[in-house]
A tleap script that builds the chain and sets N, CA, C and O, in Angstrom:
source leaprc.protein.ff14SB
mol = sequence {
  NMET PRO ASP LYS HIE PRO TYR ALA MET THR
  PRO GLY ALA ILE ALA PRO VAL LEU SER HIE
  PHE LYS LYS SER LEU PRO ASN LYS ILE ASP
  SER GLN THR ILE LYS LYS LEU GLY TYR ALA
  ALA ASN THR GLU TYR GLN ILE ILE ASN ILE
  ILE LYS PHE LEU GLY LEU ILE ASP GLU GLN
  ASN SER PRO THR GLU LYS ALA LYS GLU LEU
  PHE LEU ILE HIE ASN GLU GLY GLU PHE GLN
  SER LYS PHE SER GLU VAL ILE LYS GLU VAL
  TYR ASP ASP LEU PHE SER LEU HIE GLY ASP
  SER THR TRP GLU LEU ASP ASN ASP LYS LEU
  ILE THR PHE PHE ARG GLN THR ASN CGLN
}
set mol.1.N position { 78.046 14.847 -13.761 }
set mol.1.CA position { 78.270 16.053 -12.994 }
set mol.1.C position { 77.261 17.112 -13.429 }
set mol.1.O position { 77.172 17.415 -14.619 }
set mol.2.N position { 76.498 17.682 -12.497 }
set mol.2.CA position { 75.479 18.662 -12.873 }
set mol.2.C position { 76.118 19.974 -13.307 }
set mol.2.O position { 77.269 20.262 -12.979 }
set mol.3.N position { 75.353 20.758 -14.047 }
set mol.3.CA position { 75.813 22.085 -14.436 }
set mol.3.C position { 76.111 22.912 -13.206 }
set mol.3.O position { 75.547 22.698 -12.133 }
set mol.4.N position { 77.021 23.871 -13.389 }
set mol.4.CA position { 77.319 24.780 -12.287 }
set mol.4.C position { 76.042 25.487 -11.842 }
set mol.4.O position { 75.802 25.659 -10.646 }
set mol.5.N position { 75.237 25.889 -12.798 }
set mol.5.CA position { 73.965 26.559 -12.511 }
set mol.5.C position { 72.844 25.709 -13.100 }
set mol.5.O position { 72.589 25.782 -14.302 }
set mol.6.N position { 72.177 24.911 -12.288 }
set mol.6.CA position { 71.090 24.077 -12.825 }
set mol.6.C position { 69.924 24.949 -13.298 }
set mol.6.O position { 69.761 26.088 -12.861 }
set mol.7.N position { 69.136 24.395 -14.183 }
set mol.7.CA position { 67.999 25.132 -14.731 }
set mol.7.C position { 66.843 24.186 -14.983 }
set mol.7.O position { 66.993 22.964 -14.955 }
set mol.8.N position { 65.691 24.778 -15.228 }
set mol.8.CA position { 64.499 23.992 -15.564 }
set mol.8.C position { 64.068 24.357 -16.976 }
set mol.8.O position { 64.106 25.524 -17.367 }
set mol.9.N position { 63.663 23.361 -17.726 }
set mol.9.CA position { 63.177 23.614 -19.079 }
set mol.9.C position { 61.915 24.463 -19.053 }
set mol.9.O position { 61.610 25.165 -20.017 }
set mol.10.N position { 61.187 24.397 -17.952 }
set mol.10.CA position { 59.998 25.220 -17.763 }
set mol.10.C position { 60.270 26.137 -16.571 }
set mol.10.O position { 59.940 25.782 -15.439 }
set mol.11.N position { 60.872 27.319 -16.806 }
set mol.11.CA position { 61.302 28.157 -15.695 }
set mol.11.C position { 60.173 28.580 -14.752 }
set mol.11.O position { 60.416 28.812 -13.568 }
set mol.12.N position { 58.964 28.680 -15.253 }
set mol.12.CA position { 57.845 29.076 -14.410 }
set mol.12.C position { 57.411 28.014 -13.415 }
set mol.12.O position { 56.551 28.273 -12.574 }
set mol.13.N position { 57.988 26.830 -13.496 }
set mol.13.CA position { 57.576 25.727 -12.622 }
set mol.13.C position { 58.076 25.889 -11.195 }
set mol.13.O position { 57.469 25.343 -10.274 }
set mol.14.N position { 59.150 26.615 -10.985 }
set mol.14.CA position { 59.733 26.713 -9.648 }
set mol.14.C position { 58.899 27.601 -8.720 }
set mol.14.O position { 58.802 27.317 -7.527 }
set mol.15.N position { 58.305 28.658 -9.242 }
set mol.15.CA position { 57.546 29.604 -8.398 }
set mol.15.C position { 56.391 28.939 -7.655 }
set mol.15.O position { 56.252 29.159 -6.452 }
set mol.16.N position { 55.552 28.131 -8.320 }
set mol.16.CA position { 54.461 27.499 -7.575 }
set mol.16.C position { 54.947 26.513 -6.509 }
set mol.16.O position { 54.314 26.352 -5.466 }
set mol.17.N position { 56.081 25.855 -6.784 }
set mol.17.CA position { 56.637 24.921 -5.811 }
set mol.17.C position { 57.065 25.680 -4.562 }
set mol.17.O position { 56.724 25.289 -3.446 }
set mol.18.N position { 57.812 26.763 -4.750 }
set mol.18.CA position { 58.257 27.571 -3.615 }
set mol.18.C position { 57.070 28.188 -2.879 }
set mol.18.O position { 57.077 28.282 -1.652 }
set mol.19.N position { 56.069 28.600 -3.616 }
set mol.19.CA position { 54.863 29.150 -3.007 }
set mol.19.C position { 54.168 28.106 -2.132 }
set mol.19.O position { 53.681 28.419 -1.046 }
set mol.20.N position { 54.129 26.878 -2.611 }
set mol.20.CA position { 53.529 25.795 -1.823 }
set mol.20.C position { 54.306 25.588 -0.521 }
set mol.20.O position { 53.710 25.377 0.535 }
set mol.21.N position { 55.640 25.649 -0.601 }
set mol.21.CA position { 56.468 25.435 0.584 }
set mol.21.C position { 56.236 26.502 1.644 }
set mol.21.O position { 56.463 26.261 2.830 }
set mol.22.N position { 55.785 27.680 1.223 }
set mol.22.CA position { 55.451 28.721 2.206 }
set mol.22.C position { 54.222 28.313 3.004 }
set mol.22.O position { 54.072 28.701 4.163 }
set mol.23.N position { 53.345 27.531 2.389 }
set mol.23.CA position { 52.120 27.079 3.065 }
set mol.23.C position { 52.369 25.812 3.867 }
set mol.23.O position { 51.849 25.642 4.969 }
set mol.24.N position { 53.181 24.921 3.288 }
set mol.24.CA position { 53.436 23.631 3.926 }
set mol.24.C position { 54.767 23.088 3.414 }
set mol.24.O position { 54.910 22.772 2.233 }
set mol.25.N position { 55.733 22.985 4.317 }
set mol.25.CA position { 57.054 22.491 3.953 }
set mol.25.C position { 57.148 21.001 4.273 }
set mol.25.O position { 57.147 20.616 5.443 }
set mol.26.N position { 57.232 20.152 3.225 }
set mol.26.CA position { 57.318 18.707 3.473 }
set mol.26.C position { 58.615 18.335 4.187 }
set mol.26.O position { 59.606 19.060 4.102 }
set mol.27.N position { 58.603 17.214 4.882 }
set mol.27.CA position { 59.805 16.720 5.563 }
set mol.27.C position { 60.836 16.192 4.584 }
set mol.27.O position { 62.032 16.183 4.872 }
set mol.28.N position { 60.369 15.751 3.427 }
set mol.28.CA position { 61.257 15.266 2.380 }
set mol.28.C position { 60.793 15.876 1.065 }
set mol.28.O position { 59.605 15.869 0.744 }
set mol.29.N position { 61.751 16.401 0.312 }
set mol.29.CA position { 61.422 17.037 -0.959 }
set mol.29.C position { 62.230 16.340 -2.050 }
set mol.29.O position { 63.412 16.622 -2.248 }
set mol.30.N position { 61.568 15.427 -2.747 }
set mol.30.CA position { 62.210 14.713 -3.844 }
set mol.30.C position { 61.276 14.740 -5.051 }
set mol.30.O position { 60.230 15.388 -5.020 }
set mol.31.N position { 61.656 14.038 -6.106 }
set mol.31.CA position { 60.839 14.079 -7.320 }
set mol.31.C position { 59.435 13.545 -7.073 }
set mol.31.O position { 58.478 14.033 -7.674 }
set mol.32.N position { 59.296 12.560 -6.209 }
set mol.32.CA position { 57.969 12.024 -5.895 }
set mol.32.C position { 57.108 13.076 -5.194 }
set mol.32.O position { 55.909 13.181 -5.452 }
set mol.33.N position { 57.728 13.847 -4.311 }
set mol.33.CA position { 56.994 14.918 -3.621 }
set mol.33.C position { 56.472 15.924 -4.634 }
set mol.33.O position { 55.307 16.319 -4.586 }
set mol.34.N position { 57.343 16.337 -5.557 }
set mol.34.CA position { 56.952 17.327 -6.575 }
set mol.34.C position { 55.840 16.754 -7.457 }
set mol.34.O position { 54.896 17.465 -7.804 }
set mol.35.N position { 55.948 15.480 -7.818 }
set mol.35.CA position { 54.898 14.832 -8.626 }
set mol.35.C position { 53.571 14.804 -7.873 }
set mol.35.O position { 52.524 15.125 -8.434 }
set mol.36.N position { 53.624 14.414 -6.591 }
set mol.36.CA position { 52.394 14.332 -5.795 }
set mol.36.C position { 51.729 15.694 -5.639 }
set mol.36.O position { 50.506 15.788 -5.544 }
set mol.37.N position { 52.538 16.744 -5.613 }
set mol.37.CA position { 51.984 18.097 -5.504 }
set mol.37.C position { 51.402 18.567 -6.837 }
set mol.37.O position { 50.664 19.550 -6.881 }
set mol.38.N position { 51.731 17.872 -7.910 }
set mol.38.CA position { 51.176 18.217 -9.222 }
set mol.38.C position { 51.923 19.329 -9.927 }
set mol.38.O position { 51.373 19.984 -10.813 }
set mol.39.N position { 53.181 19.550 -9.540 }
set mol.39.CA position { 53.973 20.607 -10.166 }
set mol.39.C position { 55.043 20.016 -11.061 }
set mol.39.O position { 55.491 18.885 -10.870 }
set mol.40.N position { 55.435 20.804 -12.036 }
set mol.40.CA position { 56.616 20.518 -12.854 }
set mol.40.C position { 56.593 19.145 -13.509 }
set mol.40.O position { 57.558 18.388 -13.406 }
set mol.41.N position { 55.499 18.825 -14.177 }
set mol.41.CA position { 55.394 17.525 -14.837 }
set mol.41.C position { 56.586 17.289 -15.753 }
set mol.41.O position { 56.893 18.107 -16.619 }
set mol.42.N position { 57.239 16.179 -15.551 }
set mol.42.CA position { 58.397 15.736 -16.324 }
set mol.42.C position { 59.654 16.579 -16.118 }
set mol.42.O position { 60.649 16.369 -16.812 }
set mol.43.N position { 59.631 17.516 -15.191 }
set mol.43.CA position { 60.833 18.300 -14.888 }
set mol.43.C position { 61.147 18.262 -13.389 }
set mol.43.O position { 61.833 19.140 -12.865 }
set mol.44.N position { 60.642 17.250 -12.721 }
set mol.44.CA position { 60.804 17.159 -11.272 }
set mol.44.C position { 62.274 17.179 -10.851 }
set mol.44.O position { 62.638 17.865 -9.896 }
set mol.45.N position { 63.118 16.427 -11.564 }
set mol.45.CA position { 64.531 16.360 -11.202 }
set mol.45.C position { 65.215 17.707 -11.386 }
set mol.45.O position { 66.103 18.068 -10.614 }
set mol.46.N position { 64.805 18.446 -12.404 }
set mol.46.CA position { 65.371 19.779 -12.616 }
set mol.46.C position { 65.009 20.697 -11.446 }
set mol.46.O position { 65.843 21.466 -10.968 }
set mol.47.N position { 63.770 20.609 -10.997 }
set mol.47.CA position { 63.324 21.430 -9.872 }
set mol.47.C position { 64.090 21.052 -8.606 }
set mol.47.O position { 64.504 21.931 -7.849 }
set mol.48.N position { 64.280 19.769 -8.370 }
set mol.48.CA position { 65.031 19.305 -7.199 }
set mol.48.C position { 66.464 19.830 -7.257 }
set mol.48.O position { 66.991 20.299 -6.249 }
set mol.49.N position { 67.096 19.756 -8.424 }
set mol.49.CA position { 68.467 20.258 -8.562 }
set mol.49.C position { 68.560 21.751 -8.261 }
set mol.49.O position { 69.524 22.201 -7.642 }
set mol.50.N position { 67.581 22.505 -8.690 }
set mol.50.CA position { 67.570 23.945 -8.411 }
set mol.50.C position { 67.404 24.189 -6.920 }
set mol.50.O position { 68.109 25.020 -6.346 }
set mol.51.N position { 66.488 23.481 -6.290 }
set mol.51.CA position { 66.247 23.665 -4.855 }
set mol.51.C position { 67.498 23.281 -4.057 }
set mol.51.O position { 67.823 23.931 -3.063 }
set mol.52.N position { 68.189 22.242 -4.483 }
set mol.52.CA position { 69.456 21.874 -3.837 }
set mol.52.C position { 70.502 22.956 -4.048 }
set mol.52.O position { 71.205 23.335 -3.111 }
set mol.53.N position { 70.608 23.454 -5.274 }
set mol.53.CA position { 71.570 24.505 -5.598 }
set mol.53.C position { 71.332 25.733 -4.715 }
set mol.53.O position { 72.281 26.389 -4.284 }
set mol.54.N position { 70.074 26.033 -4.453 }
set mol.54.CA position { 69.728 27.174 -3.597 }
set mol.54.C position { 70.036 26.906 -2.123 }
set mol.54.O position { 69.964 27.813 -1.294 }
set mol.55.N position { 70.376 25.667 -1.802 }
set mol.55.CA position { 70.701 25.311 -0.416 }
set mol.55.C position { 69.481 25.123 0.458 }
set mol.55.O position { 69.559 25.256 1.680 }
set mol.56.N position { 68.340 24.810 -0.169 }
set mol.56.CA position { 67.095 24.671 0.579 }
set mol.56.C position { 66.797 23.225 0.969 }
set mol.56.O position { 65.971 22.976 1.847 }
set mol.57.N position { 67.468 22.273 0.317 }
set mol.57.CA position { 67.394 20.873 0.742 }
set mol.57.C position { 68.809 20.310 0.744 }
set mol.57.O position { 69.682 20.766 0.005 }
set mol.58.N position { 69.011 19.312 1.590 }
set mol.58.CA position { 70.329 18.692 1.702 }
set mol.58.C position { 70.422 17.471 0.792 }
set mol.58.O position { 69.518 17.218 -0.005 }
set mol.59.N position { 71.498 16.726 0.907 }
set mol.59.CA position { 71.712 15.553 0.051 }
set mol.59.C position { 70.694 14.440 0.297 }
set mol.59.O position { 70.490 13.588 -0.567 }
set mol.60.N position { 70.056 14.442 1.467 }
set mol.60.CA position { 69.010 13.452 1.766 }
set mol.60.C position { 67.623 13.983 1.396 }
set mol.60.O position { 66.609 13.362 1.716 }
set mol.61.N position { 67.586 15.123 0.725 }
set mol.61.CA position { 66.339 15.769 0.282 }
set mol.61.C position { 65.474 16.268 1.441 }
set mol.61.O position { 64.255 16.380 1.311 }
set mol.62.N position { 66.105 16.563 2.556 }
set mol.62.CA position { 65.400 17.146 3.701 }
set mol.62.C position { 65.607 18.655 3.685 }
set mol.62.O position { 66.679 19.126 3.305 }
set mol.63.N position { 64.601 19.416 4.091 }
set mol.63.CA position { 64.770 20.868 4.147 }
set mol.63.C position { 65.922 21.258 5.093 }
set mol.63.O position { 66.066 20.702 6.182 }
set mol.64.N position { 66.715 22.206 4.654 }
set mol.64.CA position { 67.806 22.709 5.484 }
set mol.64.C position { 67.258 23.716 6.491 }
set mol.64.O position { 66.104 24.135 6.402 }
set mol.65.N position { 68.089 24.092 7.438 }
set mol.65.CA position { 67.696 25.127 8.393 }
set mol.65.C position { 67.363 26.420 7.660 }
set mol.65.O position { 66.429 27.128 8.035 }
set mol.66.N position { 68.129 26.727 6.615 }
set mol.66.CA position { 67.867 27.924 5.806 }
set mol.66.C position { 66.451 27.885 5.248 }
set mol.66.O position { 65.743 28.892 5.276 }
set mol.67.N position { 66.035 26.730 4.741 }
set mol.67.CA position { 64.688 26.580 4.178 }
set mol.67.C position { 63.630 26.734 5.261 }
set mol.67.O position { 62.621 27.411 5.066 }
set mol.68.N position { 63.869 26.100 6.402 }
set mol.68.CA position { 62.890 26.176 7.491 }
set mol.68.C position { 62.694 27.611 7.946 }
set mol.68.O position { 61.565 28.030 8.205 }
set mol.69.N position { 63.775 28.368 8.047 }
set mol.69.CA position { 63.670 29.775 8.444 }
set mol.69.C position { 62.979 30.598 7.359 }
set mol.69.O position { 62.109 31.419 7.651 }
set mol.70.N position { 63.373 30.371 6.105 }
set mol.70.CA position { 62.829 31.140 4.993 }
set mol.70.C position { 61.328 30.938 4.834 }
set mol.70.O position { 60.577 31.906 4.716 }
set mol.71.N position { 60.890 29.682 4.830 }
set mol.71.CA position { 59.490 29.404 4.550 }
set mol.71.C position { 58.565 29.656 5.737 }
set mol.71.O position { 57.347 29.537 5.605 }
set mol.72.N position { 59.124 30.001 6.885 }
set mol.72.CA position { 58.306 30.415 8.024 }
set mol.72.C position { 57.954 31.900 7.986 }
set mol.72.O position { 57.091 32.359 8.734 }
set mol.73.N position { 58.622 32.644 7.115 }
set mol.73.CA position { 58.373 34.087 7.029 }
set mol.73.C position { 57.005 34.328 6.399 }
set mol.73.O position { 56.754 33.930 5.262 }
set mol.74.N position { 56.136 34.978 7.146 }
set mol.74.CA position { 54.772 35.220 6.671 }
set mol.74.C position { 54.683 36.475 5.800 }
set mol.74.O position { 54.008 36.468 4.771 }
set mol.75.N position { 55.350 37.532 6.201 }
set mol.75.CA position { 55.289 38.808 5.473 }
set mol.75.C position { 55.949 38.652 4.104 }
set mol.75.O position { 57.116 38.271 4.010 }
set mol.76.N position { 55.191 38.950 3.039 }
set mol.76.CA position { 55.685 38.738 1.676 }
set mol.76.C position { 56.914 39.585 1.361 }
set mol.76.O position { 57.846 39.096 0.723 }
set mol.77.N position { 56.934 40.827 1.790 }
set mol.77.CA position { 58.084 41.691 1.551 }
set mol.77.C position { 59.344 41.171 2.222 }
set mol.77.O position { 60.426 41.184 1.633 }
set mol.78.N position { 59.195 40.718 3.451 }
set mol.78.CA position { 60.333 40.154 4.178 }
set mol.78.C position { 60.796 38.851 3.516 }
set mol.78.O position { 61.994 38.599 3.391 }
set mol.79.N position { 59.831 38.030 3.095 }
set mol.79.CA position { 60.188 36.785 2.402 }
set mol.79.C position { 60.983 37.086 1.136 }
set mol.79.O position { 62.022 36.473 0.889 }
set mol.80.N position { 60.492 38.029 0.338 }
set mol.80.CA position { 61.176 38.368 -0.911 }
set mol.80.C position { 62.581 38.895 -0.643 }
set mol.80.O position { 63.515 38.583 -1.383 }
set mol.81.N position { 62.731 39.681 0.398 }
set mol.81.CA position { 64.042 40.210 0.759 }
set mol.81.C position { 65.002 39.084 1.137 }
set mol.81.O position { 66.139 39.051 0.667 }
set mol.82.N position { 64.546 38.161 1.984 }
set mol.82.CA position { 65.392 37.032 2.404 }
set mol.82.C position { 65.672 36.087 1.236 }
set mol.82.O position { 66.775 35.556 1.109 }
set mol.83.N position { 64.669 35.884 0.388 }
set mol.83.CA position { 64.880 34.994 -0.757 }
set mol.83.C position { 65.867 35.624 -1.737 }
set mol.83.O position { 66.677 34.916 -2.336 }
set mol.84.N position { 65.811 36.943 -1.907 }
set mol.84.CA position { 66.779 37.602 -2.789 }
set mol.84.C position { 68.195 37.457 -2.251 }
set mol.84.O position { 69.144 37.392 -3.033 }
set mol.85.N position { 68.358 37.406 -0.931 }
set mol.85.CA position { 69.680 37.165 -0.340 }
set mol.85.C position { 70.190 35.768 -0.708 }
set mol.85.O position { 71.373 35.585 -0.994 }
set mol.86.N position { 69.286 34.793 -0.696 }
set mol.86.CA position { 69.653 33.425 -1.087 }
set mol.86.C position { 70.114 33.422 -2.544 }
set mol.86.O position { 71.134 32.819 -2.877 }
set mol.87.N position { 69.364 34.092 -3.401 }
set mol.87.CA position { 69.700 34.155 -4.825 }
set mol.87.C position { 71.063 34.824 -5.026 }
set mol.87.O position { 71.902 34.318 -5.771 }
set mol.88.N position { 71.277 35.950 -4.366 }
set mol.88.CA position { 72.560 36.659 -4.498 }
set mol.88.C position { 73.727 35.795 -4.027 }
set mol.88.O position { 74.812 35.839 -4.608 }
set mol.89.N position { 73.506 35.026 -2.994 }
set mol.89.CA position { 74.564 34.180 -2.450 }
set mol.89.C position { 74.969 33.080 -3.429 }
set mol.89.O position { 76.159 32.869 -3.664 }
set mol.90.N position { 73.992 32.380 -4.000 }
set mol.90.CA position { 74.323 31.246 -4.861 }
set mol.90.C position { 74.719 31.674 -6.275 }
set mol.90.O position { 75.425 30.946 -6.973 }
set mol.91.N position { 74.266 32.844 -6.689 }
set mol.91.CA position { 74.643 33.369 -8.004 }
set mol.91.C position { 75.643 34.514 -7.846 }
set mol.91.O position { 75.590 35.504 -8.575 }
set mol.92.N position { 76.551 34.363 -6.886 }
set mol.92.CA position { 77.493 35.435 -6.589 }
set mol.92.C position { 78.368 35.794 -7.781 }
set mol.92.O position { 78.753 36.954 -7.925 }
set mol.93.N position { 78.694 34.829 -8.642 }
set mol.93.CA position { 79.503 35.136 -9.814 }
set mol.93.C position { 78.766 36.069 -10.781 }
set mol.93.O position { 79.386 36.931 -11.404 }
set mol.94.N position { 77.480 35.902 -10.905 }
set mol.94.CA position { 76.673 36.783 -11.752 }
set mol.94.C position { 76.530 38.166 -11.117 }
set mol.94.O position { 76.691 39.182 -11.792 }
set mol.95.N position { 76.229 38.200 -9.828 }
set mol.95.CA position { 76.052 39.474 -9.138 }
set mol.95.C position { 77.362 40.244 -8.999 }
set mol.95.O position { 77.343 41.473 -8.938 }
set mol.96.N position { 78.499 39.548 -8.947 }
set mol.96.CA position { 79.770 40.256 -8.854 }
set mol.96.C position { 80.088 40.986 -10.160 }
set mol.96.O position { 80.799 41.991 -10.149 }
set mol.97.N position { 79.574 40.494 -11.271 }
set mol.97.CA position { 79.767 41.162 -12.565 }
set mol.97.C position { 78.835 42.347 -12.769 }
set mol.97.O position { 79.236 43.371 -13.322 }
set mol.98.N position { 77.590 42.207 -12.322 }
set mol.98.CA position { 76.565 43.201 -12.657 }
set mol.98.C position { 75.991 43.958 -11.462 }
set mol.98.O position { 75.220 44.899 -11.646 }
set mol.99.N position { 76.347 43.568 -10.262 }
set mol.99.CA position { 75.806 44.233 -9.077 }
set mol.99.C position { 74.295 44.103 -9.016 }
set mol.99.O position { 73.725 43.125 -9.497 }
set mol.100.N position { 73.654 45.097 -8.420 }
set mol.100.CA position { 72.196 45.040 -8.277 }
set mol.100.C position { 71.459 45.176 -9.603 }
set mol.100.O position { 70.267 44.877 -9.680 }
set mol.101.N position { 72.157 45.627 -10.654 }
set mol.101.CA position { 71.490 45.687 -11.962 }
set mol.101.C position { 71.244 44.288 -12.531 }
set mol.101.O position { 70.569 44.136 -13.549 }
set mol.102.N position { 71.794 43.273 -11.871 }
set mol.102.CA position { 71.543 41.880 -12.283 }
set mol.102.C position { 70.050 41.599 -12.366 }
set mol.102.O position { 69.596 40.877 -13.254 }
set mol.103.N position { 69.287 42.173 -11.435 }
set mol.103.CA position { 67.840 41.921 -11.406 }
set mol.103.C position { 67.151 42.398 -12.678 }
set mol.103.O position { 66.073 41.904 -13.011 }
set mol.104.N position { 67.748 43.347 -13.397 }
set mol.104.CA position { 67.121 43.895 -14.604 }
set mol.104.C position { 67.729 43.368 -15.897 }
set mol.104.O position { 67.350 43.831 -16.972 }
set mol.105.N position { 68.660 42.417 -15.834 }
set mol.105.CA position { 69.279 41.907 -17.059 }
set mol.105.C position { 68.239 41.243 -17.954 }
set mol.105.O position { 67.328 40.563 -17.481 }
set mol.106.N position { 68.397 41.459 -19.265 }
set mol.106.CA position { 67.467 40.824 -20.196 }
set mol.106.C position { 67.877 39.368 -20.426 }
set mol.106.O position { 68.974 38.949 -20.057 }
set mol.107.N position { 66.979 38.620 -21.037 }
set mol.107.CA position { 67.210 37.188 -21.252 }
set mol.107.C position { 68.480 36.911 -22.047 }
set mol.107.O position { 69.206 35.966 -21.738 }
set mol.108.N position { 68.758 37.722 -23.069 }
set mol.108.CA position { 69.943 37.487 -23.889 }
set mol.108.C position { 71.222 37.565 -23.064 }
set mol.108.O position { 72.115 36.734 -23.230 }
set mol.109.N position { 71.320 38.543 -22.186 }
set mol.109.CA position { 72.515 38.686 -21.356 }
set mol.109.C position { 72.616 37.538 -20.351 }
set mol.109.O position { 73.708 37.036 -20.085 }
set mol.110.N position { 71.486 37.129 -19.801 }
set mol.110.CA position { 71.504 36.002 -18.866 }
set mol.110.C position { 71.891 34.702 -19.564 }
set mol.110.O position { 72.687 33.922 -19.041 }
set mol.111.N position { 71.331 34.476 -20.735 }
set mol.111.CA position { 71.646 33.259 -21.487 }
set mol.111.C position { 73.133 33.233 -21.834 }
set mol.111.O position { 73.789 32.202 -21.684 }
set mol.112.N position { 73.659 34.354 -22.294 }
set mol.112.CA position { 75.083 34.428 -22.618 }
set mol.112.C position { 75.934 34.118 -21.404 }
set mol.112.O position { 76.882 33.338 -21.501 }
set mol.113.N position { 75.617 34.709 -20.262 }
set mol.113.CA position { 76.373 34.454 -19.034 }
set mol.113.C position { 76.358 32.972 -18.676 }
set mol.113.O position { 77.410 32.385 -18.421 }
set mol.114.N position { 75.184 32.370 -18.654 }
set mol.114.CA position { 75.085 30.977 -18.223 }
set mol.114.C position { 75.719 30.016 -19.229 }
set mol.114.O position { 76.318 29.016 -18.833 }
set mol.115.N position { 75.596 30.303 -20.500 }
set mol.115.CA position { 76.255 29.434 -21.488 }
set mol.115.C position { 77.768 29.520 -21.350 }
set mol.115.O position { 78.450 28.497 -21.416 }
set mol.116.N position { 78.301 30.717 -21.160 }
set mol.116.CA position { 79.746 30.870 -21.006 }
set mol.116.C position { 80.241 30.242 -19.711 }
set mol.116.O position { 81.316 29.643 -19.677 }
set mol.117.N position { 79.466 30.377 -18.656 }
set mol.117.CA position { 79.861 29.854 -17.356 }
set mol.117.C position { 79.763 28.335 -17.300 }
set mol.117.O position { 80.656 27.675 -16.768 }
set mol.118.N position { 78.704 27.784 -17.834 }
set mol.118.CA position { 78.472 26.343 -17.766 }
set mol.118.C position { 79.115 25.578 -18.903 }
set mol.118.O position { 79.209 24.352 -18.858 }
set mol.119.N position { 79.561 26.304 -19.931 }
set mol.119.CA position { 80.161 25.679 -21.119 }
set mol.119.C position { 79.191 24.727 -21.772 }
set mol.119.O position { 79.520 24.109 -22.785 }
savepdb mol mol.pdb
quit
């Protein structure tokens, strides 16, 4: 059973993957896709779990309608706004505790929250 909140051992690996999807969204997004793109070496499964948790791919590893709409947004400000809505939705337990100040939480507070939540 996966953690309630999946994570990547290399947190910076997710940004380039999402950035690539803004340029070209593959029909199937699985560990092989991430490997072929050259991202997240040895953490492909972690990245896939995060993307699934965000609701951007389904159980068959196909992009969801949410992903198709999100990655079609060209304007960076609009994209960031819509992506922040996705984050707030899936991390609602964190945002319900801290509100919009969640965006400014330091690493120690985030680590404490996730360790307590995921046990």
